[in-house]
N, C-alpha and C positions, 0 to 999 in steps of 0.2 A: 716819800716818793710816791707818785700816784699809781697805785696798782690798778690796773684795769687792762684787760686785754682780751686777745683772741678768744680762745674757747675755754677760758676761765678755769684752768686747773693748774698743773705744775709740770716741770720738766727739768732740763738742765739749766745752767746759769743763764744762757741766752733766752730760754723760754720764760724764766721767771722775771726777767727785766720788764716784760710787758705788764706784770702785775704791779710794779712799783714805779714805773717811770714814764711811760709814754704819754700819759695825760697831763704831765707837768706843764705848767704855763711857762714855756721857754721864752727867754729874752726879756723878761721884765727887768727894769733898771734896778741896779745896786741895792745897797742896804737900806732898810727902812727901820728906824728905831721905834720902840714902843712909844706911842703917843702919850704925852704927859697927862692927857685927860682920861686915859684908860686906867683909872684908879680902881682899887678894890671896892666891890659893892658891900653893903652892910651884911649880906648873907654869907660873904666869904671872908677870909682872913685867917689869922693864926688859929688853928684848930688845936686845942690843948691835947686831945688824944692823938692827933697826928704827930705833934711835937714829941709827945711821950714815946710813941712808937719809934720814931727816928732815933731818939736818944738811947732807947733800949737796944736798938740794932747797932748803933755805933759802939756802945759798951761791949756788946757781944763780939763785935769784930775787932775790938781793941784799937779803934781809930778815934782820935780826938778831933772835935770840930774846930774850925770849919773844914768841911770836906771839899777839896778842890776837884773840879771836873769841868768839862766843856759841853755845852749844848750846841748842836749843829742844825743848820738848815741849808738848803741849796739856794743860791742867789737868784735863780730864775723864778722862784715861787714867793711872791710878796706876802701872801697870806700865811704861808708856813713860817716865813721869817718873823712875822709879827707875833704869832702865837708862841714860837720858841722863846722870844724875848720876854713875853709875859710870864712864862714858866721860870725863866732865869730870874726875873725880878721877884717872883713869889718866893722862890727858894732862898735867895740871898737875904731877903728881909727877915727870915727866921733866925739868922745868925749861925745856923748850923752848916751852911754851905757857902762856898765861894765859887760861884758858877760863872765862867766866862762864856762868851758867845762867838761863834765863828761861822762864816758862810763859805761854801765851796761851790765851784762850778759843777754842773750836772755830772760830768764824767768822773770827777774826783769824788763826788758824793756817792755815786754808785760803788766806786771802789772802796770807800770807807765802810759802807753798809755790808758789803760782801766779805770784807776782810777783818772787820772789827774784832770778832772773837779770836780768830787765829793770831792776830797781832796784839791782842789784849789792849785795845784802845780804851782810854779812859774817856768815854764819850756817851752822852745822852743824845739819841738821834730821833728827830721828828720825821714822821712818815705818814702816808696814808695808803690804804690798800683797798682794792675792790674785789668782789667775788662774783658769784652767779646766783642761781635761784635755789641753792641748797646751803645749809650752814656749814657743811663739810668744806666748801670752797673758801670760807673765811677763817677756818680754824686749823685744818690739817697742815697747810703750807707754812704757817707761822709757828706752830707749836709742837708738831711731831718731831721726836728726836732724830728720825731718819731724814728730815728735811733741813738739816743744818746747812747754813751757807758754806760754800758758794753754790751748792746744788739745789738749794731751796731758799725759802724766805725766813727760816728760823735763824735770824741774824746773830743773836746772842748765844746760840747753841744751848738753849733751854732744854733740860731733860727731866722727864717725870714719867715713871712707869705707869702711874695711875692715869695721867693725861693720855699717854699712848694707847692704853687699853680702852679708854672711853672713846677716843677718836676712831679706833678700829671697830669697836662695837657699833657706834653710830653709823659708820659707813656701810656695814654689812646688814644692818637692820632694815627691814622693809615695812614693818608695822609702824604707821605714822604716830600713834599714841606712844609707843615705846621709844621711838626716835626722839620725840619731844622731851620725854623724861631723861633720856641719855644726854641730850644736848644741854638741858638745864643743869644736870649734875656736872657736866664738863665745864660749863661757863662759871659755875660757882667755884669749882676747883681752880680755874684760871684766875679769877678775882682774888681768891685766897692766896695763891702763890705769887701773883703780880709780876710775871716776867716782863710784861709791858703794861702800860696804862692806856685804856681806851678813852678817848677824849670827846669825840664828836662824830655823830652820824651825818653824812653829807646829804646834799640835795642836788638834783640835776635840774638845770634850768636852760631852756632854749628861748631866745628872743628872735622874733621875726617881724618883718615889715608887713603891715596889714594891707597895703596897696598891692602886694604881690601874693602873699600867702593868706588864704582865708581861714585856715585852721592848721594846727600842728599838735601832734601827740608825742610827748617825750618818752622814749624808751629808757627805763631806769638804770640800765647797766652801761658804764663807760665803754666806748668802742662801738656802740650801736645807735649813735645819735641820729643817723639818717634812715633808720629802719622804717619810720612812719611815711617816707615818700611813697613806698608801695610794699605792703606786707599782706598779700592775699590770704596767706594761711591764718592771719589774725583779723581779716576783713577790715584792713586799714589802708587808706590812701590819702595823701595830702591833696588839698584842693588849692589851685593857684589861679590868678587872674591876670589878664592882659599880656601873658607871655607863655611860651611853652618851655622856657628854660629857667632852672633854679640855680642860684649861685649861693653857696654856703662857705663856711670857713673850715680850715684844717690848721691845728695849732703847731704842726711840725711837718717836715717833709715825709712823704710816703716812702719808707725805706726798703720794704720787702713784702711782696704780696703772695708768696707761696705759703699756704697754711702750715706746712711742716717746719717752716723757718720763721714765720712771722712772730715778732717779739715786741711789738709796740702797739699802743692803742690807736694811734692815728692811722696806721696801715690797716688795722682791722676795720676802723670806721670807713675808710675809703673803699673797702671791698665788701661791706655789708650787703650791698645790693647786687654783687657779682656772684657770690657763692650761696649755695643752699645745702641743707642737710636732710637726713631722713625725716627728722622732726624739727619744727620750729617751736620756740618758746614765746608765747604771746606776751603782751604788755602787762599782764597780771601774773605771769609765771606759770601758765598752764601749757603743757606740751600739746602741740597740734600737728596734724599731718602736713607735711611739706612735700618732699619727694616721695615719701611713703603715703599711700592712701589709707592704710590701716596697719595696726600692729597688735600682737598678742603675746602675753607672757605665758610661755608653755610650762615653765617651772621656775625655781628660784634663780637659775643661771642661764636660761635660754629664752630668747625673744625671736618671734617670727615677724617679718616685715613683708608687706605687699607693696610693690612700687607702682607709680603712675606709668601709664603706657605711652604717654604723649609728650615726654620730656626730651628736649634737644639741648645739647651743649652749644656754647657760642661758636665752637669750631665745627659744628655740624654733626657730631656724634650723637647717637640716640642712647639714652640712659638704659642700662641693664644692671642686673645684680652684680655682674662682674665689675662694673665701675665702683660699686660700693665696696666690694672686697678689696679692689686695688687701692682705693682712696684710704681705707683704714690701715691696710698693711704697710703702706708706704711711710707711715709714721715711725716704723721700727728703725732705731739707730739715728734718729734726727733730733734736733734741738727740742722739738715739741713731743717727743716720744710718749711722755707720761699722759698727755691729753687723751690718748687712746689705750695705751698698753697698761695703764693702771687697772683697767677692767677687762680688756679684750683677751679672750682665749683663742677663738677661731671664728671665721666667717664661712658658712657653708652655703654655696649657691645651689638652690633647688631647681630653678629654671630662670629664664631671663627676667622675670618679674617677681620672684620670690626668693628670699634668703633667710637664714637663721644666724643670729649672733649669739655665741656662747661666751659667757663671762667666766673669769677665773674663779670667782666666788660671788656670793650675793653682794649686790652693789646698789644701795638705796637710791642714789641720785641718777641712776642710769638714764631714765627717760629725759631728764633735762640735760643730759650729756650727749644725747644722740643727735646733736646739731653740728657734728663734725662736717666740714665742707666736702662735698663730693666733686671730684675733678675728672677730666677726660683721661682716657687711656693714653692719649698722645703725650701726657705729661710724664710718661715712663722714660726709662733710660734710652730707649730706641725711638722715642717719639719726637715730634717736631714742635712741641709746646714747652716753653720755658716759663713757668709760672712766676718766676722772679721778675722777668722782663714783661710778660704779657699774661695777666691773670685771665683764666678761662674757667667759667663755671656754667651753671644753669639758671642764674638769677635773672630778674626782670630787666637788668641793665648790664651792658657790656662795656669793657674798657675801650676808650676812644682816644687816649693819648695823655701825655703829661709833659710838663717842663719842670725839672727837678728844682724844688725850692720855690716854685711859683704857682703852679696849678695842677689839678688832676681832673680829667674829663671822663664822663660816662655818657652813653647814649642808650636810648630805649632798645631793648631786644624784642623785635617784632614776633619772634617765634616762641615767646615764653608760654609755658603750659597754661597760665591763668588767663590768657587773653580772651578766650572764648567761654570761660566758665561763669562769668558774671559774679555777683556778690558785692564786688566793689568796682568802681570805674577802673578800667585797665590802664595802667601806666599814664596817668594824666600829665606827667612831666615828660617831655621829650628828651631833653639833655640836662645834664647836671655838671656844674663846675665847682670844685672845691678849691678856693684860693688859699694858698699857704701863707698864713699870717701868724708869726711866732710871738707877737707882742699883743697883750690884751688891749692896750690903748689903741693899737692899730686896728684891731678887730672891731672895736666900738666905733672908731672913726669911719671905717669902711661901711658899717651898717648905717650910720647916720647920713653918710653921703650917698646912700643908695647903690653902692658898689657891690654889696652882698645883700641877699634877701634874708638869710638866716645866720645867726651867730650862736655857736654852742660853747665857746670858750671864754666867756666874760666873767669878770669878778662878781662876787655877790653884791658889792656896792654899785657896780654898773648896772646890774640887773634891776636893782631897786630903783635906781634913777630912771631907767628907760620905762619901767612899768608904770610910771606916773604920766607918761606921754601917750596920748591916744594913737600916735603914729605906729606904735609897736604893740604886738601881742607877746605875752610871756607865758610859757607853759612850764610849770614846775612839777617835779615829782620826787618822792623819796628815792634816794640813790642806794645802790648796793655798794656802799663805801663807808669807811670810817678813818678818822685821823687817830694816830696813836704815838706814844712815846716809848722808846725802847731803852731798857736799862742794861748796863754792862754787868750782867749777873756773874760773870767770870772773874770780877775784881772785887776786893773788899773796898768799902763796906756794902757794895750793892749786891753781894752774894747773900746778905742777910735779908730775909723776907720782911722783917719789921721796917727796915729802911725803905724798901720799895713801897710797902703798904702805906707808910707815913707820907711819902711823896705823893702817892696816888690820892690820898685825902686832901693834900694841899693844892692840887692842880686847880687853877682858876677857870674851870670849864665854862661857867656862865659868862664870864667876861670874854673868853675866847669866842664863843658863839655870837655874843651881842656886838662886841667892838671890832673883832677881826672879820667876822663873816656877816656882819649886818643882820644878825638874826636868822640867817639861812642855815638850815640844819637843826639838829637837836643835841643837847648834852648827852654823852654816852658813857656808860660804865662797863658794859658787857660787849663781847665781840660778835654778836649776831644782830644785824641791822633790822629796823622795823619793816623794811621791805618784805621780809619773810614772815608774814603775819602769823602763820600757823605755829611758828616757833617763838613768838613774842607774847608773853603772858604778863599783864600788868601786876598780878599778884606776885609773880616771881621777881619782877623788877623792884617792887616795893620791899620784898624780902632782902634783896641784895643791898639796897640802899640802907635799910635798917641795920643789917648785919655788919656791913663793912664801911659805911659812910655816915651812919647816923650820929 
């Protein structure tokens, strides 16, 4: 399911849906069987050591081959369907497995994922997940024992005291060198235990019409595709020609725009330009001042923030430290509670423009987590702003209307704090419309017909096709996302690590990248994407390949 969401941490079941579902390509037609030309490459095939591992695991489990199981994909995601079928084919050709294939509608698929362990489903499940600018966001939700579904993304209820200890140590550590060491140790432990198999690191691609858009910069995290329209904290603004209106796509309806309830990528994408946080994280992952002008770490668990003095909300309120306190504390008891209360102890208002945030314990990724949306006091119980119906923030664009299932409109907010600051051209786009197009073919057709100027939800094959046409510009970037396969570790023989590691070696990763994704993305074995450059070490990757896949 495509994980990508709001403010990229965890929470209740409603919260975590955004990590696994909202970016799914909804509405693609039916079943697509693995193409007969998608044959095994010379470099892949029956791996003798992989076969030996599976056989040893089956013997230990007391299970005779072939092992019957089912691999699942959701019908709406054509690319996931195809790579699931390649895995099915690969395993069946060993003679050790009898894997059937089944597609489910999206709602059923979510239910399967969240209930598979409790109901002991004999299921291999194909998913993808996205995180943020810290390795913690890719690891803790999937692998910590306390994040067992349905309250987290640990779908198969994997438990390891060692993994839990490493996750907690990495989260609390602030020294970058030591953090890298901890996360390397953690990744190796996860590859060794193989509760899931990491298959592919994704790529983010935006296609735009050159006659309208002069340049585009893709933000690498799903849910922030339109960040480049105007991101003054990152000194970025899109340049357009012959119009003051930009028309883009949304792959699903915008369902909820209150940050404490938002649980899908599309709603986050639609409100990227409406809400702002104390800090923004730029296109390279560096925290930058946004509503705060400066910040200081006073000790391991205390940060002081100085606020801008010229910030106005869309409803006319002027930003104060009280707004920050209110915005953070309102997460308590909501579906997105863990976005804030994983680290928040208290907010102390020192004066209108100064506040201190106290953490419950040292929290390594705090600065990349301080982009929580700040909302007006009128969004409180006694106020007149319902953020579900009318989102109100401090961003450079304000809500201008919608037609459910058809479009979402924004208009330039003339009183935005960056208007007079210079640095980048202030809000070059006057109005923005996101057309809801739930089918990838419809999105491509709309782009080619000039009905939309920017497309963010195209298949890899479509992106490659359009890249060869001078009419279009294509902006690609490594994404904070990976595809993975989940094992039913609660059932024999998948409770045997040798069975899982044997399958891990057999997975046709190269073919999946080349034939399903048209070469988009890269083969993956470990769960920290190359987007996080400081945590990616070629020597470590070589060691993992030699130790576990050589």
